[in-house]
ZADOFI-337420 format. One record per residue (C-alpha): x, y, z; chain. Coordinates in steps of 0.05 Angstrom, whole numbers, plus 32768, in hexadecimal, padded with zeros to 4 digits. Layout:
ZADOFI-337420
@x->X&y->Y&z->Z&c->A
...
END
This chain:
ZADOFI-337420
@x->8000&y->8000&z->8000&c->A
@x->801B&y->8044&z->7FED&c->A
@x->8016&y->8082&z->8018&c->A
@x->800F&y->80C9&z->8001&c->A
@x->800D&y->810E&z->8020&c->A
@x->7FC6&y->8128&z->8016&c->A
@x->7FE0&y->8170&z->8013&c->A
@x->8028&y->818C&z->8014&c->A
@x->801A&y->81A5&z->805A&c->A
@x->7FEB&y->816C&z->806D&c->A
@x->7FED&y->8126&z->8088&c->A
@x->8006&y->80E8&z->8065&c->A
@x->7FCF&y->80B4&z->805C&c->A
@x->7FCC&y->806E&z->803E&c->A
@x->7FB3&y->8075&z->7FF6&c->A
@x->7F74&y->804E&z->8009&c->A
@x->7F4F&y->8062&z->8048&c->A
@x->7F24&y->8034&z->8072&c->A
@x->7EDE&y->8051&z->807D&c->A
@x->7EBC&y->803F&z->80BF&c->A
@x->7E77&y->8058&z->80AA&c->A
@x->7E54&y->8014&z->80B1&c->A
@x->7E80&y->7FF3&z->80E5&c->A
@x->7E4A&y->7FF9&z->811A&c->A
@x->7E24&y->7FC2&z->80F5&c->A
@x->7E58&y->7F8D&z->8107&c->A
@x->7E73&y->7F71&z->8149&c->A
@x->7EAE&y->7F91&z->816E&c->A
@x->7ED7&y->7F53&z->815C&c->A
@x->7EC8&y->7F5F&z->8113&c->A
@x->7EDB&y->7FA9&z->811A&c->A
@x->7F1E&y->7F92&z->8137&c->A
@x->7F27&y->7F63&z->80FD&c->A
@x->7F17&y->7F9A&z->80CB&c->A
@x->7F4A&y->7FC8&z->80EC&c->A
@x->7F7F&y->7F92&z->80EE&c->A
@x->7F73&y->7F7E&z->80A5&c->A
@x->7F78&y->7FC6&z->808E&c->A
@x->7FB9&y->7FD0&z->80B3&c->A
@x->7FD5&y->7F8F&z->8098&c->A
@x->7FC6&y->7FA8&z->8052&c->A
@x->7FE8&y->7FEB&z->805F&c->A
@x->7FA6&y->8011&z->8065&c->A
@x->7FB8&y->803B&z->80A2&c->A
@x->7F86&y->8074&z->809B&c->A
@x->7F3F&y->806E&z->80B8&c->A
@x->7F05&y->809C&z->80A8&c->A
@x->7ECF&y->80AB&z->80DD&c->A
@x->7E99&y->80DE&z->80EB&c->A
@x->7E7A&y->80F1&z->812D&c->A
@x->7E35&y->80DC&z->8114&c->A
@x->7E46&y->8098&z->80F7&c->A
@x->7E1F&y->805E&z->8115&c->A
@x->7DF0&y->808F&z->8139&c->A
@x->7E2C&y->80AD&z->815C&c->A
@x->7E48&y->8069&z->8170&c->A
@x->7E7D&y->8056&z->813D&c->A
@x->7EB6&y->807E&z->815B&c->A
@x->7EAB&y->805F&z->819F&c->A
@x->7EA7&y->8018&z->8182&c->A
@x->7EE8&y->8025&z->815D&c->A
@x->7F07&y->8045&z->819A&c->A
@x->7EF6&y->8009&z->81C5&c->A
@x->7F1E&y->7FDD&z->8197&c->A
@x->7F59&y->800D&z->819C&c->A
@x->7F54&y->800D&z->81E8&c->A
@x->7F55&y->7FC2&z->81E8&c->A
@x->7F93&y->7FC0&z->81BB&c->A
@x->7FBA&y->8000&z->81C6&c->A
@x->7FEF&y->7FEF&z->8192&c->A
@x->7FBD&y->7FF8&z->8159&c->A
@x->7FB6&y->8043&z->8163&c->A
@x->8000&y->804F&z->8158&c->A
@x->7FFB&y->8032&z->8112&c->A
@x->7FC2&y->805D&z->80F7&c->A
@x->7FAA&y->80A2&z->80E3&c->A
@x->7F65&y->80B7&z->80FB&c->A
@x->7F34&y->80E3&z->80D4&c->A
@x->7EF1&y->80FC&z->80ED&c->A
@x->7EBA&y->812C&z->80D7&c->A
@x->7E8B&y->815A&z->80FD&c->A
@x->7E53&y->818C&z->80F2&c->A
@x->7E14&y->8161&z->80E6&c->A
@x->7DE0&y->815B&z->811D&c->A
@x->7DA1&y->812F&z->811B&c->A
@x->7D6D&y->8115&z->814D&c->A
@x->7D88&y->80DA&z->8174&c->A
@x->7D81&y->80BA&z->81B8&c->A
@x->7DCB&y->80CC&z->81C0&c->A
@x->7DBD&y->8115&z->81B0&c->A
@x->7D7A&y->8124&z->81D0&c->A
@x->7D82&y->816F&z->81CB&c->A
@x->7D7E&y->816B&z->817F&c->A
@x->7D38&y->816A&z->8161&c->A
@x->7D46&y->8177&z->8117&c->A
@x->7D7F&y->8164&z->80E9&c->A
@x->7DAB&y->81A1&z->80DF&c->A
@x->7DF3&y->81B7&z->80D9&c->A
@x->7E1D&y->81D9&z->810E&c->A
@x->7E62&y->81F6&z->80FD&c->A
@x->7E65&y->8225&z->8138&c->A
@x->7EA8&y->822B&z->815D&c->A
@x->7E8B&y->820A&z->819B&c->A
@x->7E6E&y->81CE&z->8176&c->A
@x->7EAB&y->81C0&z->814C&c->A
@x->7ED7&y->81C0&z->818A&c->A
@x->7EA6&y->8196&z->81B2&c->A
@x->7E9E&y->8164&z->8179&c->A
@x->7EE9&y->815D&z->816E&c->A
@x->7EF5&y->8152&z->81B8&c->A
@x->7EBD&y->8120&z->81BC&c->A
@x->7EDA&y->80FA&z->8181&c->A
@x->7F1D&y->80F7&z->81A7&c->A
@x->7EF9&y->80DA&z->81E4&c->A
@x->7ED3&y->80A7&z->81BB&c->A
@x->7F10&y->8091&z->8194&c->A
@x->7F3D&y->8091&z->81D1&c->A
@x->7F73&y->80BB&z->81B0&c->A
@x->7F94&y->80FE&z->81C0&c->A
@x->7F90&y->811A&z->8179&c->A
@x->7F6E&y->8113&z->8135&c->A
@x->7F9A&y->8115&z->80F8&c->A
@x->7F62&y->8136&z->80D0&c->A
@x->7F1F&y->8156&z->80E0&c->A
@x->7EED&y->8168&z->80AA&c->A
@x->7EAE&y->8192&z->80A9&c->A
@x->7E7D&y->815C&z->8093&c->A
@x->7E4C&y->8186&z->8069&c->A
@x->7E48&y->81CE&z->8051&c->A
@x->7E21&y->81F5&z->8086&c->A
@x->7DF5&y->822D&z->806A&c->A
@x->7DFF&y->8252&z->80AC&c->A
@x->7E4A&y->8246&z->80AD&c->A
@x->7E72&y->8281&z->80C7&c->A
@x->7EB9&y->8276&z->80AC&c->A
@x->7ED8&y->829E&z->80E5&c->A
@x->7EB8&y->826F&z->8117&c->A
@x->7ED3&y->8233&z->80F2&c->A
@x->7F18&y->8253&z->80EF&c->A
@x->7F16&y->8261&z->813A&c->A
@x->7F04&y->8218&z->814A&c->A
@x->7F38&y->81FC&z->811A&c->A
@x->7F6E&y->8229&z->8135&c->A
@x->7F60&y->8218&z->817E&c->A
@x->7F5E&y->81CD&z->8170&c->A
@x->7F9F&y->81D1&z->8149&c->A
@x->7FC3&y->81FC&z->817E&c->A
@x->7FAE&y->81CA&z->81B3&c->A
@x->7FC9&y->8190&z->8189&c->A
@x->7F84&y->816E&z->8188&c->A
@x->7F7D&y->8171&z->813D&c->A
@x->7FB9&y->8173&z->810E&c->A
@x->7F97&y->8184&z->80CC&c->A
@x->7F54&y->819B&z->80B1&c->A
@x->7F29&y->8193&z->8074&c->A
@x->7EE1&y->8191&z->805C&c->A
@x->7EB0&y->8160&z->803E&c->A
@x->7E7C&y->816A&z->8007&c->A
@x->7E8F&y->81B3&z->7FFC&c->A
@x->7E88&y->81D5&z->7FB9&c->A
@x->7EC5&y->81F7&z->7F9B&c->A
@x->7EAA&y->823B&z->7FAF&c->A
@x->7E9E&y->8224&z->7FF7&c->A
@x->7EE3&y->8205&z->7FFB&c->A
@x->7F04&y->8244&z->7FE1&c->A
@x->7EDB&y->8271&z->8010&c->A
@x->7EED&y->824B&z->804F&c->A
@x->7F36&y->8244&z->803A&c->A
@x->7F39&y->8290&z->8035&c->A
@x->7F29&y->8296&z->807F&c->A
@x->7F5D&y->8264&z->8098&c->A
@x->7FA7&y->826F&z->80A9&c->A
@x->7FB7&y->8227&z->8094&c->A
@x->7FA1&y->81FB&z->805A&c->A
@x->7F63&y->81D1&z->8053&c->A
@x->7F85&y->8190&z->803F&c->A
@x->7F4A&y->816C&z->801E&c->A
@x->7F02&y->816C&z->8009&c->A
@x->7EE0&y->8129&z->8013&c->A
@x->7EB0&y->8122&z->7FD8&c->A
@x->7E86&y->80ED&z->7FB7&c->A
@x->7EAA&y->80D6&z->7F78&c->A
@x->7EAA&y->8093&z->7F54&c->A
@x->7E9F&y->8076&z->7F0F&c->A
@x->7E55&y->807C&z->7F1F&c->A
@x->7E5C&y->80C5&z->7F37&c->A
@x->7E8A&y->80EC&z->7F09&c->A
@x->7E70&y->8134&z->7F14&c->A
@x->7EB0&y->8149&z->7F39&c->A
@x->7ED9&y->813E&z->7EF9&c->A
@x->7EB4&y->8178&z->7ED8&c->A
@x->7E96&y->81A5&z->7F0D&c->A
@x->7ED6&y->81C2&z->7F2A&c->A
@x->7EDB&y->8196&z->7F68&c->A
@x->7F1C&y->8175&z->7F54&c->A
@x->7F37&y->81B2&z->7F30&c->A
@x->7F30&y->81DD&z->7F6F&c->A
@x->7F52&y->81A9&z->7F9A&c->A
@x->7F8C&y->81A5&z->7F69&c->A
@x->7F8F&y->81F1&z->7F6A&c->A
@x->7F9A&y->81EE&z->7FB6&c->A
@x->7FC8&y->81B1&z->7FB3&c->A
@x->7F94&y->818A&z->7FDC&c->A
@x->7F82&y->8143&z->7FCB&c->A
@x->7F3A&y->812B&z->7FCC&c->A
@x->7F20&y->80F2&z->7FF6&c->A
@x->7EEB&y->80CA&z->7FD1&c->A
@x->7EAF&y->80B0&z->7FF8&c->A
@x->7E85&y->8079&z->7FD7&c->A
@x->7EBE&y->806B&z->7FA5&c->A
@x->7E9A&y->802D&z->7F8C&c->A
@x->7E57&y->8050&z->7F81&c->A
@x->7E39&y->8037&z->7FC2&c->A
@x->7E39&y->7FEF&z->7FA8&c->A
@x->7DFF&y->7FFD&z->7F79&c->A
@x->7DF2&y->7FC6&z->7F46&c->A
@x->7E10&y->7FD6&z->7F02&c->A
@x->7DE8&y->7FD4&z->7EC2&c->A
@x->7DFC&y->7FA6&z->7E89&c->A
@x->7E1B&y->7FE1&z->7E64&c->A
@x->7E44&y->7FF5&z->7EA1&c->A
@x->7E5E&y->7FAE&z->7EA8&c->A
@x->7E7A&y->7FB3&z->7E62&c->A
@x->7EB1&y->7FE2&z->7E7A&c->A
@x->7EC9&y->7FAB&z->7EA9&c->A
@x->7EDC&y->7F7F&z->7E70&c->A
@x->7F1F&y->7F9D&z->7E80&c->A
@x->7F22&y->7F72&z->7EBE&c->A
@x->7F4A&y->7F3C&z->7E9A&c->A
@x->7F7A&y->7F6F&z->7E7B&c->A
@x->7F8D&y->7F89&z->7EC0&c->A
@x->7F82&y->7F48&z->7EE6&c->A
@x->7F55&y->7F70&z->7F14&c->A
@x->7F0F&y->7F6C&z->7F32&c->A
@x->7ED8&y->7F9D&z->7F21&c->A
@x->7EE2&y->7FC4&z->7F62&c->A
@x->7F2D&y->7FC6&z->7F5A&c->A
@x->7F26&y->7FE5&z->7F16&c->A
@x->7EF4&y->8019&z->7F30&c->A
@x->7F24&y->802D&z->7F68&c->A
@x->7F60&y->802E&z->7F39&c->A
@x->7F37&y->805B&z->7F0A&c->A
@x->7F32&y->808E&z->7F43&c->A
@x->7F7A&y->8089&z->7F58&c->A
@x->7F93&y->8095&z->7F11&c->A
@x->7F78&y->80DC&z->7F15&c->A
@x->7FB0&y->8111&z->7F1E&c->A
@x->7F8D&y->8130&z->7F5A&c->A
@x->7FA5&y->80F4&z->7F84&c->A
@x->7F61&y->80DB&z->7F9B&c->A
@x->7F5F&y->80B5&z->7FDC&c->A
@x->7F24&y->8083&z->7FD8&c->A
@x->7F01&y->8071&z->8019&c->A
@x->7EF0&y->8027&z->801C&c->A
@x->7EAF&y->801E&z->8043&c->A
@x->7EAA&y->7FD3&z->804D&c->A
@x->7E9C&y->7FA4&z->8087&c->A
@x->7EBE&y->7F69&z->8065&c->A
@x->7F08&y->7F5E&z->8070&c->A
@x->7F0E&y->7F3A&z->802D&c->A
@x->7EF6&y->7F79&z->800A&c->A
@x->7F2C&y->7FA1&z->802D&c->A
@x->7F61&y->7F70&z->8013&c->A
@x->7F44&y->7F73&z->7FCD&c->A
@x->7F42&y->7FC0&z->7FCD&c->A
@x->7F8B&y->7FC4&z->7FE3&c->A
@x->7FA1&y->7FA4&z->7FA1&c->A
@x->7F83&y->7FDD&z->7F79&c->A
@x->7FBC&y->800D&z->7F8C&c->A
@x->7FEB&y->7FEA&z->7F5C&c->A
@x->7FBE&y->7FEE&z->7F1E&c->A
@x->7FD3&y->8023&z->7EEC&c->A
@x->7F9F&y->802D&z->7EB7&c->A
@x->7FAF&y->803E&z->7E6F&c->A
@x->7F94&y->8084&z->7E5E&c->A
@x->7F66&y->8068&z->7E28&c->A
@x->7F4A&y->8033&z->7E58&c->A
@x->7F3D&y->806A&z->7E8B&c->A
@x->7F15&y->8093&z->7E58&c->A
@x->7EF1&y->8056&z->7E3E&c->A
@x->7ED9&y->8046&z->7E85&c->A
@x->7EC1&y->808E&z->7E8B&c->A
@x->7E9E&y->8089&z->7E48&c->A
@x->7E77&y->804C&z->7E5D&c->A
@x->7E61&y->806D&z->7E9E&c->A
@x->7E4D&y->80AF&z->7E7D&c->A
@x->7E2C&y->808B&z->7E42&c->A
@x->7E50&y->80B6&z->7E10&c->A
@x->7E95&y->80C8&z->7DF7&c->A
@x->7EBB&y->8107&z->7E0B&c->A
@x->7EA4&y->8144&z->7DE5&c->A
END
């Protein structure tokens, strides 16, 4: 597994990132196996959010780390904050909304540290663009957390290019990533400025749902995977390789609860697609050739 700096002033992550979004659906023993399998494959970076698993995933993950303290020393931890929704764990919230106030960002980051059982996050992201976001409040929270050593680097998730640029303009240090939905089934970011803006700021994207959420492919879409034999690769390996062949240095987030799928995904890092194969795969997914 290769590693890469996500930004010249940012952290170094494994090229594939393990996503813990659905890990509350399996036993703690299975979570430990998923962590161990990822680390064995060189996938050392783990993506969380405060809300995953109805606010339970970070604690489940942290319990595994508390049980085996050596694991935490081998990994980089990412989390996200800013979304609130009604929950038995958050009884004061009665409607889904966003909160990027200074106080909430700091509280959420510190709570993630408690749940994960660690003294710092390698990366904290604002989970969704907040229509009431005050960039000065975000900057105040980020600066305090960084000065205290609780969060080393910061980024955003699901931001438009304009939103990314606006927030960056209020910060004394770089946003190192924008975590966006991009896959063969979701190619908007190739053309709407998402990737261009990140390359402008030397920030690499993180890709959530890099396999299109596991949606069944149509017969036409399967045609593009006739290349499987050429590259001695599975369908999912080709789809991940397609992302990683983009010059923006995309970091796909693998959201699986199956250790075997982690092992399979790890092999995709070594697949280098021919430029024409890359464009042919795009053609099949768009249903048309490039203009």
